[in-house]
C-alpha positions as CSV (number, residue, x, y, z in Angstrom):
1,X,321.2,29.5,206.0
2,X,321.1,26.2,207.8
3,X,318.9,25.2,210.6
4,X,321.9,24.5,212.8
5,X,323.0,28.1,212.5
6,X,319.6,29.4,213.5
7,X,319.3,27.2,216.6
8,X,322.9,27.6,217.8
9,X,321.9,30.7,219.8
10,X,319.4,28.7,221.8
11,X,321.6,25.6,222.2
12,X,324.4,27.7,223.8
13,X,322.5,29.3,226.7
14,X,324.0,29.1,230.2
15,X,322.8,26.5,232.7
16,X,319.5,28.2,233.5
17,X,317.6,31.3,232.8
18,X,318.6,33.0,236.0
19,X,322.3,32.6,235.0
20,X,321.5,33.9,231.5
21,X,320.0,37.1,232.9
22,X,323.0,37.7,235.2
23,X,325.5,37.3,232.4
24,X,324.0,40.2,230.4
25,X,326.7,43.0,230.2
26,X,325.9,46.5,231.3
27,X,327.0,47.9,228.0
28,X,326.0,46.8,224.5
29,X,328.8,45.0,222.5
30,X,329.4,44.9,218.8
31,X,328.0,41.9,216.9
32,X,327.8,40.9,213.2
33,X,324.0,40.4,213.3
34,X,321.7,43.3,212.2
35,X,318.8,43.6,214.6
36,X,316.2,46.0,215.7
37,X,317.1,48.3,218.6
38,X,314.4,47.0,220.9
39,X,315.7,43.4,221.0
40,X,318.4,41.3,222.7
41,X,320.4,38.8,220.7
42,X,321.4,35.5,222.2
43,X,324.3,33.5,220.7
44,X,327.3,31.6,221.8
45,X,329.5,34.7,222.4
46,X,327.7,37.9,222.9
47,X,324.4,39.4,224.2
48,X,323.1,42.7,223.1
49,X,320.9,44.7,225.5
50,X,318.5,47.6,225.2
51,X,316.7,49.1,228.1
52,X,313.6,49.9,226.1
53,X,312.3,46.4,225.9
54,X,313.8,43.2,227.3
55,X,313.2,40.7,224.5
56,X,315.4,37.8,223.3
57,X,315.7,36.7,219.7
58,X,315.7,33.0,219.5
59,X,315.8,32.8,215.7
60,X,316.4,35.7,213.2
61,X,314.4,34.1,210.4
62,X,312.1,31.1,210.8
63,X,311.6,31.0,207.0
64,X,315.4,30.5,206.5
65,X,315.5,33.0,203.7
66,X,312.4,31.8,201.9
67,X,310.5,35.1,202.6
68,X,311.8,38.4,201.2
69,X,311.4,39.9,204.7
70,X,313.0,37.8,207.6
71,X,310.5,36.7,210.3
72,X,312.1,36.6,213.7
73,X,311.1,34.4,216.7
74,X,311.4,36.1,220.0
75,X,310.5,35.7,223.7
76,X,310.0,38.5,226.2
77,X,312.1,38.2,229.4
78,X,309.2,37.6,231.7
79,X,308.3,34.4,229.7
80,X,311.9,33.0,229.4
81,X,311.0,30.4,232.1
82,X,308.2,29.0,229.9
83,X,310.7,27.7,227.4
84,X,311.7,24.9,229.8
85,X,315.5,25.2,229.2
86,X,317.2,22.0,230.3
87,X,320.9,21.0,230.5
88,X,321.8,17.4,229.8
89,X,323.8,15.9,232.7
90,X,325.8,13.6,230.3
91,X,327.3,16.0,227.8
92,X,326.3,19.5,229.2
93,X,324.3,20.3,226.0
94,X,321.5,22.8,226.5
95,X,318.1,21.8,225.1
96,X,314.6,22.9,225.4
97,X,311.0,22.5,224.3
98,X,310.4,22.5,220.6
99,X,310.9,25.9,219.0
100,X,308.5,27.2,216.3
101,X,310.9,26.7,213.4
102,X,311.5,23.1,214.4
103,X,307.9,21.8,214.5
104,X,307.0,22.1,210.8
105,X,308.5,22.7,207.3
106,X,308.3,26.3,206.1
107,X,306.8,26.7,202.6
108,X,305.7,29.8,200.7
109,X,303.2,28.1,198.3
110,X,300.2,25.8,199.1
111,X,300.9,22.1,198.6
112,X,298.1,20.3,196.8
113,X,297.3,16.7,197.4
114,X,298.0,14.7,194.3
115,X,294.4,13.9,193.9
116,X,293.5,17.6,193.8
117,X,296.0,18.8,191.3
118,X,294.0,20.7,188.6
119,X,294.7,21.0,184.9
120,X,296.0,24.5,185.4
121,X,296.1,25.5,181.7
122,X,292.4,24.7,181.2
123,X,291.4,26.6,184.4
124,X,293.7,29.6,183.8
125,X,292.3,33.0,182.8
126,X,294.8,35.3,180.9
127,X,294.0,39.0,180.7
128,X,294.2,40.8,177.3
129,X,296.4,43.6,178.7
130,X,299.6,44.0,176.8
131,X,301.6,46.3,179.1
132,X,303.7,45.5,182.2
133,X,300.9,47.1,184.4
134,X,297.3,46.3,183.7
135,X,294.5,48.8,183.4
136,X,291.1,48.0,185.0
137,X,289.4,49.2,181.8
138,X,291.0,46.4,179.8
139,X,291.8,43.7,182.3
140,X,289.7,40.5,181.9
141,X,289.9,39.8,185.6
142,X,288.0,43.0,186.3
143,X,285.5,42.2,183.6
144,X,284.9,38.7,184.9
145,X,284.5,39.9,188.4
146,X,281.9,42.5,187.3
147,X,280.0,39.7,185.5
148,X,280.1,37.4,188.5
149,X,279.5,40.1,191.2
150,X,277.7,43.0,189.6
151,X,276.4,44.2,193.0
152,X,279.7,44.0,194.9
153,X,280.7,47.0,197.0
154,X,284.0,48.3,198.2
155,X,284.9,48.9,201.9
156,X,283.5,52.4,201.5
157,X,280.1,51.2,200.3
158,X,280.7,52.2,196.6
159,X,280.1,49.9,193.6
160,X,283.2,47.8,192.6
161,X,282.3,47.9,188.9
162,X,285.3,48.6,186.8
163,X,287.8,48.5,189.7
164,X,290.7,46.4,190.7
165,X,290.3,44.8,194.1
166,X,293.4,46.7,195.2
167,X,294.1,50.5,195.2
168,X,297.2,52.0,193.7
169,X,299.2,51.2,196.9
170,X,298.2,47.5,196.9
171,X,295.7,47.8,199.7
172,X,292.5,45.7,199.2
173,X,289.3,47.8,198.9
174,X,286.9,44.9,198.1
175,X,284.3,44.1,200.7
176,X,284.9,40.7,202.5
177,X,283.2,37.7,201.1
178,X,283.9,38.1,197.4
179,X,286.5,36.2,195.4
180,X,289.5,38.2,194.3
181,X,290.8,37.6,190.8
182,X,294.5,38.4,190.5
183,X,296.5,38.3,187.3
184,X,298.8,35.3,186.9
185,X,301.9,33.9,185.2
186,X,300.1,33.6,181.8
187,X,299.4,37.3,181.8
188,X,301.8,39.8,180.1
189,X,301.9,42.1,183.1
190,X,304.9,42.1,185.6
191,X,304.9,41.2,189.3
192,X,304.5,44.9,190.0
193,X,301.1,45.0,188.4
194,X,298.4,46.6,190.6
195,X,296.4,43.4,190.3
196,X,299.2,41.2,191.8
197,X,299.5,41.4,195.6
198,X,299.0,38.1,197.4
199,X,301.3,36.2,195.0
200,X,304.2,38.5,195.9
201,X,304.4,37.1,199.4
202,X,305.1,38.7,202.8
203,X,306.2,42.3,202.5
204,X,305.7,43.6,206.1
205,X,308.0,42.9,209.2
206,X,306.5,40.2,211.4
207,X,307.8,38.3,214.4
208,X,306.6,35.1,216.2
209,X,306.5,35.6,220.0
210,X,305.6,33.7,223.1
211,X,302.4,34.5,225.0
212,X,301.4,33.6,228.5
213,X,298.1,31.7,227.7
214,X,298.0,31.3,223.9
215,X,301.3,29.7,223.1
216,X,303.1,31.2,220.2
217,X,301.6,34.2,218.4
218,X,302.5,36.8,215.7
219,X,302.9,40.5,216.0
220,X,304.0,43.2,213.6
221,X,307.3,45.1,213.9
222,X,305.9,48.0,211.9
223,X,302.7,50.0,211.5
224,X,300.3,48.4,209.0
225,X,297.7,50.5,207.1
226,X,294.2,49.3,206.6
227,X,293.8,47.0,203.6
228,X,297.5,46.0,203.5
229,X,298.3,42.3,202.6
230,X,300.0,40.7,205.6
231,X,300.4,37.0,204.6
232,X,298.7,34.0,203.1
233,X,297.4,31.1,205.1
234,X,299.5,28.3,203.6
235,X,299.6,24.5,204.2
236,X,298.6,21.3,202.5
237,X,295.3,21.5,200.6
238,X,293.4,18.3,201.3
239,X,289.7,17.2,201.0
240,X,287.4,17.1,204.0
241,X,287.6,13.3,204.2
242,X,291.4,13.4,204.6
243,X,291.0,16.3,207.0
244,X,288.8,14.2,209.3
245,X,291.3,11.4,209.3
246,X,294.1,13.8,210.2
247,X,292.1,15.5,212.9
248,X,291.6,12.2,214.6
249,X,295.3,11.4,214.4
250,X,296.4,14.8,215.6
251,X,294.2,14.9,218.6
252,X,293.2,18.3,220.1
253,X,296.3,19.9,218.8
254,X,295.6,19.7,215.1
255,X,292.3,21.6,214.8
256,X,294.0,25.0,215.2
257,X,295.9,24.4,212.0
258,X,292.9,23.6,209.8
259,X,291.3,26.2,207.5
260,X,288.1,25.5,205.6
261,X,288.6,27.2,202.2
262,X,284.9,27.7,201.5
263,X,284.2,29.3,204.9
264,X,283.7,32.8,203.6
265,X,282.4,32.7,200.1
266,X,279.2,34.8,199.7
267,X,278.4,33.2,196.3
268,X,277.5,29.6,197.4
269,X,276.2,28.9,193.8
270,X,279.8,28.4,192.8
271,X,279.9,25.2,194.9
272,X,279.1,22.0,193.0
273,X,276.4,19.9,194.7
274,X,278.0,16.9,196.4
275,X,281.5,18.3,196.0
276,X,283.8,17.5,199.0
277,X,285.1,20.8,200.6
278,X,288.8,21.4,200.6
279,X,290.7,22.2,203.8
280,X,294.2,23.7,204.3
281,X,296.2,21.8,206.9
282,X,299.2,23.8,208.2
283,X,300.2,21.2,210.8
284,X,303.3,19.8,209.0
285,X,303.8,22.3,206.2
286,X,303.0,26.0,206.5
287,X,304.3,29.5,207.0
288,X,304.1,32.3,209.6
289,X,300.3,32.3,209.4
290,X,300.0,29.0,211.4
291,X,301.0,31.0,214.5
292,X,298.3,33.8,214.1
293,X,295.8,33.4,216.8
294,X,292.0,33.8,216.9
295,X,290.3,36.9,218.2
296,X,286.6,37.6,218.5
297,X,287.6,41.2,217.5
298,X,290.3,40.6,214.9
299,X,292.5,43.1,213.1
300,X,292.9,40.9,210.0
301,X,290.2,40.0,207.4
302,X,290.2,36.9,205.2
303,X,289.9,37.0,201.4
304,X,289.9,34.1,198.9
305,X,292.1,34.9,196.0
306,X,292.2,33.1,192.6
307,X,295.6,33.0,191.0
308,X,296.6,29.8,189.2
309,X,293.1,28.3,189.0
310,X,289.6,29.7,188.6
311,X,288.3,27.0,190.9
312,X,287.1,28.6,194.1
313,X,287.8,25.4,195.9
314,X,291.5,26.0,195.2
315,X,291.5,29.7,196.2
316,X,294.4,31.2,198.1
317,X,293.6,32.6,201.6
318,X,294.9,36.1,202.0
319,X,295.0,37.9,205.4
320,X,294.7,41.6,205.1
321,X,294.6,44.4,207.7
322,X,291.0,45.2,208.6
323,X,292.0,48.5,210.2
324,X,295.2,50.4,210.9
325,X,297.5,48.3,213.1
326,X,300.2,49.7,215.4
327,X,303.7,48.5,215.5
328,X,304.1,45.8,218.3
329,X,300.4,44.8,218.1
330,X,299.4,41.1,217.9
331,X,297.9,40.0,214.7
332,X,294.6,38.0,214.8
333,X,291.8,36.8,212.6
334,X,288.4,35.1,213.3
335,X,288.7,31.3,213.1
336,X,284.9,31.1,212.8
337,X,284.6,27.7,214.3
338,X,281.1,26.5,214.9
339,X,280.2,26.4,218.6
340,X,279.6,22.9,219.7
341,X,277.4,21.7,222.7
342,X,279.3,20.7,225.8
343,X,282.9,21.5,226.7
344,X,285.0,23.2,224.0
345,X,288.3,24.9,223.6
346,X,288.4,28.1,225.7
347,X,289.1,31.4,224.0
348,X,291.7,33.6,225.5
349,X,291.5,36.6,223.0
350,X,290.5,39.0,225.7
351,X,288.1,41.0,223.5
352,X,285.1,42.7,225.1
353,X,282.8,40.7,222.8
354,X,284.7,37.3,223.4
355,X,282.4,34.4,222.9
356,X,284.3,32.4,225.6
357,X,284.8,29.2,223.5
358,X,286.5,28.7,220.2
359,X,284.3,25.8,219.3
């Protein structure tokens, strides 16, 4: 699926938003695209309308087929004017402000800076299980976790000893702050193993949408149960020194795309003294997670997951539902920026416990 195909719907709008709204037919028309009943579709020939919710699809998959579940980009009718649709006087072409799928390259795996690439074979742990699905009684990843975190609890307050971090439905039960040890490509188990979740990618229906004050955001198109994996925070993995250089070059815009990998590890003894922390930069390369906004009362929780490497500095960052989430609800997690003296970036999360500033 080409980028031109995806943006053609936006490029062929009528002269202005008012005209676009007036051209919507009273009755739905048949169209080759498959869409949810609660959305409009915009393209060069037809518009599909539904009275339940007036929302326009700008792109039917910002991942361009890289995710197993398409991720749409939409805008609600009341925010159409914020797209700044403009018609060129010279050739009549319709253009607009940069759309989400145009501002970065979509990737599904973290990109490690060349200086950080580990010797994966020496850092890999292979479990001794011989079947396609591992058993917690025999899996070395469970054994290693028990050795490292013998006092770890699950979300119900019960000991984690002898348990996978996920239940039989793939929902995480491990308390936040502990490393998750998933099986990996060197193990004999299949991708359907109970101890492989994050590495299987996005499995829930998500969409990027425009907000009034927070720019682009992400919401779910289906109900998500507590503990369900939503997506991984993906970008370029760089050291802190490089992150500081990039932050200065990005200006104020870039900070929202940085994620400190070590921000949530309870066991700080794993960190080597003097080691430069690693940061994920999703400014130029990333996935849907780069549009998930902060909230002081988030519905997603962060877990660090070890897959290819046993180095906690190279852990994957998984975002999981911290409670049951309703269809249509915006997805958020806590950025946990340090509050700095003086003026900072205002927080628009709207939570009752909002701390007013992001940093």
